[in-house]
C-alpha positions in Angstrom: 128.3 65.1 195.6 124.9 63.7 195.3 123.4 67.1 195.7 125.8 68.6 193.0 124.8 65.8 190.5 121.2 66.5 191.2 121.6 70.2 190.4 123.4 69.3 187.2 120.6 67.0 186.1 118.0 69.6 186.8 119.9 72.2 184.8 120.1 69.8 181.9 116.5 68.9 182.1 115.6 72.6 182.2 117.8 73.4 179.1 116.2 70.4 177.3 112.8 71.7 178.1 113.7 75.3 177.1 115.2 73.9 173.8 112.0 71.9 173.2 109.9 74.9 174.0 111.9 77.1 171.6 111.6 74.5 168.9 107.9 74.1 169.5 107.4 77.9 169.3 109.4 78.0 166.1 107.4 75.2 164.7 104.2 76.9 165.8 105.3 80.1 164.2 106.3 78.3 161.0 103.0 76.5 161.0 101.1 79.8 161.5 103.1 81.4 158.7 102.3 78.6 156.4 98.7 78.4 157.5 97.9 82.1 157.2 100.4 83.6 154.9 101.4 80.7 152.5 98.2 78.7 152.4 97.1 80.0 149.0 100.5 79.2 147.5 100.7 75.8 149.0 97.1 75.0 147.8 97.9 76.1 144.3 101.2 74.2 144.3 99.5 71.0 145.5 96.8 71.4 142.8 99.5 72.2 140.2 101.3 68.9 141.1 98.2 66.6 140.8 95.9 68.5 138.4 96.4 69.1 134.7 94.3 72.0 133.2 94.2 71.7 129.5 92.6 74.8 127.8 89.7 74.4 125.4 89.4 77.4 123.1 86.0 78.9 122.5 84.7 79.1 118.9 84.9 82.6 117.6 81.6 84.0 116.3 80.9 84.0 112.5 80.8 87.2 110.5 78.0 87.4 108.0 76.9 90.0 105.3 73.6 91.6 105.6 71.9 88.7 103.9 73.5 86.0 106.0 76.3 85.0 103.7 79.5 83.9 105.5 82.4 86.3 105.4 84.5 85.0 108.4 84.2 81.6 110.0 86.1 79.4 112.5 87.4 76.0 111.5 88.7 73.3 113.7 92.5 72.7 113.9 94.9 70.7 116.1 97.4 72.2 118.6 100.2 70.3 120.2 100.9 70.8 124.0 103.3 69.3 126.5 103.1 68.5 130.2 106.8 68.4 131.2 106.3 66.4 134.4 105.0 63.4 132.4 107.8 63.4 129.8 110.1 60.4 130.3 113.0 61.3 128.0 113.1 65.1 127.3 116.0 64.9 124.7 114.4 62.1 122.7 111.0 63.7 122.8 112.3 67.0 121.6 114.3 65.4 118.8 111.3 63.6 117.4 108.9 66.6 117.7 111.5 69.0 116.2 111.9 66.8 113.1 108.2 66.7 112.4 107.3 70.3 113.4 110.4 72.0 111.9 111.4 73.5 115.2 114.8 74.3 116.7 115.7 71.1 118.7 117.7 72.8 121.5 115.1 75.5 122.1 112.4 72.9 122.3 114.5 70.8 124.8 115.0 73.8 127.0 111.2 74.5 126.9 110.3 71.0 127.9 112.8 71.1 130.8 111.2 74.0 132.4 109.2 73.5 135.7 105.7 74.2 134.5 102.5 72.2 134.5 101.6 73.0 130.8 103.3 74.5 127.7 102.4 74.8 124.1 104.7 73.1 121.6 103.2 74.2 118.4 99.7 75.6 117.8 97.2 75.3 114.9 99.1 72.8 112.7 97.6 71.0 109.6 95.9 67.6 109.9 98.9 65.6 108.5 101.3 67.0 111.1 98.8 66.4 113.9 98.4 62.8 112.7 102.2 62.3 112.6 102.6 63.5 116.2 99.7 61.4 117.4 101.3 58.3 116.0 104.5 58.9 118.0 102.4 58.4 121.2 105.0 60.3 123.3 104.4 60.5 127.0 103.6 64.0 128.2 102.7 65.2 124.6 99.1 65.7 123.7 96.8 67.3 121.1 93.8 69.5 121.6 91.4 71.2 119.3 91.4 74.9 118.7 89.7 77.2 116.2 91.4 79.0 113.3 89.9 81.9 111.4 89.1 81.3 107.8 87.9 83.9 105.3 86.1 81.9 102.5 86.3 84.8 100.0 90.0 85.4 100.5 90.8 89.1 99.9 87.2 90.2 99.5 86.3 92.9 102.0 89.7 92.4 103.7 89.9 96.0 105.0 86.4 95.6 106.6 87.0 92.2 108.1 90.6 92.4 109.4 92.2 89.3 110.8 93.0 87.5 114.1 96.1 86.4 115.9 97.4 83.0 117.1 95.1 83.3 120.2 92.1 84.1 118.0 92.2 87.7 119.2 91.1 90.4 116.8 93.9 92.4 115.4 92.2 94.6 112.7 88.9 95.5 111.1 85.6 94.4 112.8 87.6 91.4 114.1 89.2 94.0 116.4 86.4 96.5 117.1 83.9 93.8 117.9 86.4 91.4 119.5 84.6 91.4 122.8 81.4 90.0 121.1 83.2 87.6 118.8 85.8 85.9 121.0 83.6 84.1 123.5 85.1 82.6 126.8 87.6 79.6 126.8 86.9 76.5 128.8 89.2 73.7 130.0 89.6 69.9 130.7 90.7 69.2 134.3 92.3 65.8 135.1 93.8 64.6 138.4 97.2 62.7 138.5 99.1 60.9 141.3 102.7 61.4 142.4 103.9 59.2 139.6 102.1 61.2 137.0 99.5 58.6 136.3 95.8 59.5 135.9 93.8 58.7 139.1 90.7 56.6 138.2 87.4 58.0 139.4 89.2 61.2 140.6 88.7 64.8 139.6 87.7 64.8 135.9 86.0 68.1 135.0 85.1 69.7 131.7 84.5 73.4 131.8 82.6 74.1 128.6 83.7 77.1 126.5 81.2 79.7 125.7 81.3 80.4 122.0 81.4 84.0 120.7 78.4 85.9 119.2 77.7 86.1 115.5 77.9 89.5 113.7 75.8 90.6 110.8 77.5 93.4 108.8 75.8 96.1 106.8 77.9 94.9 103.7 76.1 93.3 100.8 78.3 90.6 99.4 77.1 91.0 95.8 77.7 94.7 95.8 81.0 94.2 97.4 81.9 91.8 94.6 80.8 94.2 91.9 82.9 97.0 93.4 86.0 94.8 93.8 85.6 93.6 90.2 85.6 97.2 88.9 88.5 98.1 91.2 90.7 95.4 89.7 89.8 96.6 86.2 90.5 100.3 86.9 93.9 99.4 88.5 94.8 97.4 85.3 93.5 100.2 83.0 95.1 103.2 84.7 98.2 101.5 86.4 97.2 103.7 89.4 99.1 103.7 92.7 95.9 103.0 94.7 92.1 103.2 94.4 89.1 103.2 96.8 85.4 102.7 96.3 82.8 103.1 99.0 79.0 102.8 98.8 76.5 103.7 101.5 72.7 103.6 101.9 72.0 107.3 102.5 68.8 106.9 104.6 70.4 104.6 107.2 74.1 105.3 107.1 74.7 101.6 106.4 77.9 100.9 104.4 77.0 98.6 101.5 80.5 98.0 100.3 84.0 99.3 101.0 87.2 98.3 99.1 90.7 99.4 98.5 93.5 98.5 96.2 96.1 97.3 96.7 94.8 94.7 99.2 95.8 91.5 101.0 94.5 88.1 101.9 93.6 88.0 105.6 94.1 84.2 105.6 97.8 84.8 105.1 98.0 88.4 106.4 101.6 87.9 107.8 102.8 87.3 104.3 102.0 90.8 103.2 103.6 94.1 103.8 101.8 95.7 106.9 101.3 98.8 104.8 98.7 96.9 102.8 96.7 96.2 105.9 95.9 100.0 106.1 92.3 100.9 105.3 93.0 103.9 103.2 89.2 104.5 102.8 89.1 105.8 106.3 92.8 106.3 107.3 94.1 108.5 104.4 93.2 112.1 104.0 93.5 113.8 100.6 92.6 117.0 98.8 89.2 116.2 97.2 89.3 118.7 94.3 86.1 119.4 92.5 84.0 116.7 94.3 84.1 119.0 97.3 82.2 121.6 95.3 79.1 119.6 96.2 79.6 120.9 99.8 80.3 124.4 98.6 77.2 124.4 96.5 75.1 123.1 99.5 76.5 125.9 101.7 76.0 128.8 99.3 72.5 127.7 98.5 71.7 126.9 102.2 72.8 130.5 103.1 70.7 131.9 100.3 73.6 134.1 99.0 73.2 132.8 95.4 70.5 131.3 93.3 70.7 128.6 90.7 69.9 131.1 87.9 72.2 134.0 89.0 74.6 134.9 86.3 78.5 134.9 86.6 81.2 135.8 84.1 84.4 133.7 83.9 87.3 135.4 82.1 89.5 132.4 82.8 91.1 133.6 86.1 90.6 135.5 89.3 93.0 137.2 91.6 92.8 136.8 95.4 95.4 138.4 97.8 97.9 138.7 94.9 97.6 135.1 93.8 95.9 134.2 90.4 93.6 131.3 90.4 92.9 129.9 86.9 89.9 128.0 85.6 90.6 124.6 84.2 89.3 125.9 80.8 91.6 128.2 79.0 89.9 131.5 78.3 87.2 130.7 80.8 83.5 129.8 80.4 82.2 133.3 79.8 78.7 134.1 80.9 77.0 131.3 82.8 74.4 130.7 85.5 75.4 129.3 88.8 73.9 126.0 87.8 76.2 126.0 84.8 79.1 127.0 87.1 78.5 123.6 88.8 77.9 121.7 85.6 81.2 123.1 84.1 83.0 122.8 87.5 84.2 126.4 87.0 86.9 127.3 89.5 86.4 131.1 89.0 82.7 130.8 89.7 83.3 128.8 92.9 86.0 131.2 94.2 83.6 134.1 93.8 80.7 132.3 95.6 83.1 131.0 98.3 84.4 134.5 99.1 80.8 135.7 99.2 80.0 133.0 101.7 82.8 134.0 104.0 84.8 132.2 106.8 82.1 132.1 109.4 79.4 130.4 107.3 81.9 128.2 105.6 83.1 126.8 108.9 79.6 126.4 110.1 79.0 124.0 107.3 82.4 122.3 107.8 81.1 121.4 111.3 77.7 120.4 110.0 79.2 118.1 107.5 81.5 116.6 110.1 84.8 117.7 108.5 88.0 117.8 110.7 86.8 115.0 113.0 86.3 111.2 112.7 82.9 109.8 111.5 83.1 107.3 114.4 82.5 104.3 112.1 83.1 101.0 113.9 86.5 100.3 112.2 90.0 101.0 113.7 92.5 103.7 112.5 90.1 106.3 111.3 91.7 109.7 110.5 90.0 113.1 111.2 91.1 114.9 108.0 92.8 118.3 107.9 91.1 121.7 108.2 92.8 125.0 108.6 91.9 126.4 112.0 89.3 129.1 111.6 91.5 131.6 113.5 94.3 131.3 110.9 92.2 131.2 107.7 92.7 133.9 105.0 90.7 134.9 102.0 93.0 132.9 99.7 92.3 129.8 101.9 88.5 130.4 101.5 89.0 130.8 97.7 91.0 127.5 97.4 88.8 125.6 99.8 85.7 126.5 97.9 87.0 124.4 95.0 88.4 121.6 97.0 91.9 122.6 97.8 93.7 123.6 101.1 91.5 121.0 102.9 91.9 117.3 103.3 89.1 114.7 103.9 89.0 110.9 104.1 87.0 109.1 101.4 84.5 108.1 104.1 84.1 111.7 105.2 83.3 112.9 101.6 80.9 109.9 101.1 79.1 110.7 104.3 78.7 114.5 103.4 77.3 113.6 99.9 74.9 111.1 101.5 73.6 114.0 103.7 72.7 115.9 100.6 71.1 112.8 99.0 68.9 111.9 101.9 67.4 115.4 102.3 70.0 117.1 104.5 70.5 114.8 107.5 74.1 113.7 108.5 74.1 110.1 109.9 76.8 108.1 111.5 78.1 105.6 109.0 77.7 102.0 110.3 79.4 98.7 109.4 77.5 96.3 111.7 73.8 95.7 111.6 73.3 93.2 114.4 75.0 91.0 117.0 73.2 87.6 117.5 73.8 84.7 119.9 73.8 80.9 119.1 70.0 80.9 119.3 69.8 83.7 116.7 68.5 86.2 119.1 69.5 89.8 118.8 72.0 90.8 121.5 72.6 94.2 120.1 71.0 96.0 117.3 71.9 99.1 115.4 69.5 101.8 114.3 70.1 104.9 112.1 72.1 107.4 114.2 71.1 110.9 113.0 73.8 113.4 114.1 72.4 116.7 112.8 70.5 118.5 110.1 73.0 120.0 107.6 70.4 121.9 105.4 66.7 121.8 104.9 65.0 119.4 102.5 64.3 122.2 100.0 68.0 123.2 99.7 69.0 119.5 99.5 66.5 119.0 96.7 67.9 122.0 94.7 71.4 120.6 95.1 70.4 117.2 93.9 68.7 118.7 90.8 71.9 120.6 90.0 74.1 117.5 90.5 71.7 115.6 88.2 72.3 118.2 85.5 76.1 117.8 86.0 75.7 114.2 84.8 73.2 115.1 82.1 74.9 118.2 80.7 78.2 118.7 82.4 81.5 117.0 83.3 79.9 113.9 84.7 78.3 112.5 81.5 80.3 109.3 81.6 78.6 108.4 84.9 75.2 108.4 83.2 73.3 105.0 83.3 70.6 104.5 80.7 67.1 104.6 82.1 68.1 106.1 85.4 68.4 109.6 87.0 72.0 109.9 88.1 73.5 112.8 90.1 77.1 113.4 90.9 80.2 115.5 90.5 83.7 114.7 89.1 86.9 115.7 90.7 90.5 116.1 89.6 93.1 117.1 92.3 96.8 117.6 91.9 98.6 116.0 94.8 100.6 118.1 97.3 104.1 117.2 98.5 106.6 118.9 100.7 107.6 121.3 97.9 104.0 122.1 96.8 101.9 120.5 94.0 103.6 117.6 92.5 103.7 117.6 88.6 102.1 114.5 87.0 100.5 113.2 90.2 96.8 113.5 90.4 93.8 112.0 92.3 90.8 111.4 90.0 87.4 110.9 91.6 83.6 110.9 91.3 81.0 111.2 93.9 77.3 110.5 93.1 74.1 108.8 93.9 71.1 107.2 92.2 68.3 107.4 91.5 68.5 111.2 91.8 64.9 111.6 92.7 64.9 108.9 95.4 68.5 108.0 96.2 69.1 104.5 97.3 72.8 104.3 97.0 75.6 106.9 97.3 79.1 106.1 96.1 82.6 107.6 95.8 85.3 106.4 93.4 88.8 107.6 94.0 91.8 106.7 91.8 95.2 107.7 93.2 98.0 108.6 90.8 96.7 107.1 87.5 99.0 106.9 84.6 98.0 108.6 81.4 94.4 110.0 81.6 93.8 111.5 85.0 90.5 113.6 84.8 87.7 112.3 87.0 85.2 112.6 84.3 87.4 110.4 82.0 88.4 107.6 84.3 86.4 107.7 87.6 83.0 108.5 86.2 83.0 105.4 83.9 83.8 103.2 86.9 80.8 104.7 88.7 78.7 103.9 85.6 79.9 100.3 85.4 79.1 99.7 89.1 75.8 101.6 89.3 74.5 99.8 86.3 74.9 96.4 87.9 74.0 97.5 91.4 70.7 99.2 90.4 69.7 96.0 88.5 70.7 93.8 91.5 68.6 96.1 93.9 65.7 95.6 91.5 65.3 99.4 90.9 63.4 99.6 87.8 64.6 102.0 85.0 62.4 104.9 83.9 61.9 106.7 80.6 63.8 110.0 81.1 63.4 113.1 79.0 66.6 115.0 78.5 66.6 118.6 79.9 68.9 119.5 77.0 67.4 119.2 73.5 70.8 119.4 71.8 72.3 116.7 74.0 71.0 113.8 72.0 72.3 115.3 68.8 75.8 116.1 70.1 76.3 113.1 72.3 75.7 109.4 71.5 74.8 106.7 74.0 77.6 104.0 73.9 76.1 100.6 73.3 77.2 97.4 75.0 79.4 95.3 72.7 80.8 93.0 75.5 80.9 89.4 74.6 80.4 90.1 70.8 83.0 89.0 68.2 85.3 91.9 67.3 83.9 92.3 63.9 80.3 92.3 65.2 81.3 94.9 67.9 82.9 97.1 65.3 79.7 97.0 63.2 77.5 97.8 66.2 79.6 100.9 67.1 79.6 102.0 63.5 75.8 101.9 63.4 75.7 104.0 66.5 78.0 106.6 64.9 81.2 105.6 66.9 84.5 104.1 65.9 86.2 101.0 67.4 89.7 101.0 68.6 90.8 97.4 69.3 93.4 96.4 71.8 95.0 92.9 72.1 94.4 90.1 69.7 91.5 88.0 71.0 88.4 87.1 69.0 85.7 88.3 71.5 85.2 91.6 73.4 85.8 91.3 77.1 85.6 94.9 78.1 85.1 98.4 76.7 85.9 102.0 77.6 83.8 104.1 77.9 81.4 101.8 79.6 78.0 101.0 78.0 75.5 103.7 78.7 78.1 106.5 78.7 77.4 109.4 76.5 80.2 110.6 74.2 80.5 112.9 71.1 79.6 111.5 67.7 82.6 109.8 65.8 84.4 109.3 69.1 86.4 106.0 69.6 85.5 103.2 71.9 88.4 101.2 73.2 87.7 97.4 73.0 89.6 94.8 75.0 89.6 91.2 74.0 89.4 88.1 76.0 92.7 86.3 75.5 95.4 88.6 77.1 93.0 90.7 79.1 92.8 88.2 82.0 96.0 86.7 83.3 96.8 83.8 85.6 94.8 83.1 88.7 91.3 82.0 89.4 88.2 84.1 89.0 85.3 84.4 91.5 82.1 83.3 89.7 79.5 86.1 90.0 75.8 85.5 91.0 73.7 85.3 87.8 70.4 84.6 89.4 67.5 86.8 88.3 69.4 88.2 85.2 68.4 88.0 81.5 70.5 86.1 79.0 72.2 89.3 77.8 72.9 90.6 81.3 74.4 87.3 82.3 76.6 87.2 79.2 77.8 90.7 79.8 78.4 90.0 83.5 80.4 86.9 82.9 82.4 88.4 80.0 83.4 91.3 82.2 85.2 89.1 84.7 86.7 86.8 81.9 84.2 83.9 81.8 81.9 82.6 79.1 78.3 81.4 79.2 76.6 78.1 78.3 72.9 78.9 78.4 70.4 76.1 79.1 66.7 76.6 78.6 64.6 79.3 76.8 63.3 81.2 79.9 63.7 84.9 80.5 65.5 84.9 83.8 68.4 82.8 85.2 67.4 80.5 88.0 70.6 78.5 88.8 74.1 78.1 87.6 77.1 75.7 87.7 79.6 76.3 89.2 77.8 78.1 92.0 78.2 81.9 92.7 81.3 82.6 94.8 83.2 79.6 93.7 86.5 79.8 91.8 87.0 79.1 88.1 90.0 79.5 85.7 89.9 82.4 83.3 87.9 81.6 80.1 85.9 78.9 81.9 82.3 78.1 80.7 79.5 78.7 83.2 76.3 76.7 82.7 73.3 79.0 83.4 69.8 77.7 83.4 67.0 79.9 82.3 63.2 79.6 83.1 
């Protein structure tokens, strides 16, 4: 019996030891599993339980114009966050926050009940709301500073700047293309808590400093941008057009000086606008350029030496190509004329003849040289490449129509860049929108130099084309682009729009492409007006816009006027220079025009002239009528951006202010304006008086 009991005990002890061994092995395996396979997860979970990591957003870099004027800045704003583990009463907290923040109570409750260390409640609220939340002193609810993008000039240069999202990430414009430079690197505040959710004194308290973004200096000149956008607003009012685009470039560097579209939007409230308005049509929309494209055809035929400026052509009014009759815009044709006169008169028949003589091989060689059919690679998103018929599919009728700007589609920027290549002596450069990237110490991180892509034609050919384009403004269809005292070169364009069923009746694109001064071009510009109502010829509505802008820009750039002798002796007798009557009383304006041999046609019922068409400096036939707009109904509701008057004469300031709907109060008897009140760039109601000091 004793032996049997002893055996039983031994068996039980053995089983117990085996059981303990199994348990120990299992625990050892579990320990190894946790130690080797789950250690990272356990460490993170432990840190997550006791450490709160509150993000601190980096300040986004500032965007400046070429002269250091702010275009896009970051301003501080408050954001509300929650640490769910520290919230005492979720239902009550959600109810109080939802009432102040205008949030859905149930959705907020569900968010605060989730097992997470940190969550946003609402970001980038105004100061009053932030103060109200702070006064509640709710456990687990805190405020932290973030940065919000602000564009001080509202819609000015909107399609260049673009906008940012809730996380300050670039979504369009240079905000997107240079986001990696602008955004910086976020920091954080790290605080350690105990098991009860109370902050541990003298424990881990770490501030990881954010690294602010770099600053960007654009090639844009704010003053030129303002001038261009002012004229865009006017032409949209005058022509009731569907859209319009103006771009200006410095031809010797490829730097874009201004770029603007209408319609536009305010990037400060971009979400309130139809996304279609965000589209930068200056680089994203391709169109048939019409006669402005004849600049390229002229360059090609002169570059290939297949025609000379004095070679004679005869225009009967039409020409037949592959069974299709192409008409000249002038009924009955232009008769006998030199090639120079073909360009001056924008004669379709003459361009068809020289285009066919040029041939497909040479034509497409220049397409490639001018960069047609491919993006210009400007640092802006959404650029289109245009439309060019593949060379293998081209027919003589296509060559004929392309030579006069049909059957080919270009973006406004492509056309501008091609004309700039002629203006600078034959070199095509990559258009650039950013000049420099600088850090907080104002040291250059990245600089941009002129990027020469290829030589389109030699300098001699480019010079010959420039002289012909100057004669277009002096003697031909571009007379309304002429600026008194300056040599202006350019070409008008009028293109009928194409739809699914062919050319659309009554729908045109009016344009003008040109540069100044013609002998030493400093600025090249294109003006494109899409679907104007009423007048639609480029020489009638686009050339005067070019004139109005170029007159102010040349003065701003301090390019002195010169005494210019007319190449056409009869021109001064048949055409009269339109005087400026802006800011004069209506009766005085009518008398001034009468003295000049012109008639006044008065629109609206105000006492003083606010604007005139044609623009001052234009040349029109004797006894023509000048349309005068008066101050009262011309400018509607809404505030006006005060222009920069510094350095201008009294008359120049008066004209400038009158054109935007403001009046002048001169102080002093000096020659040039030295300061003004309100300051340039500020807002003023229509009709406000601007005090300008002269010394």
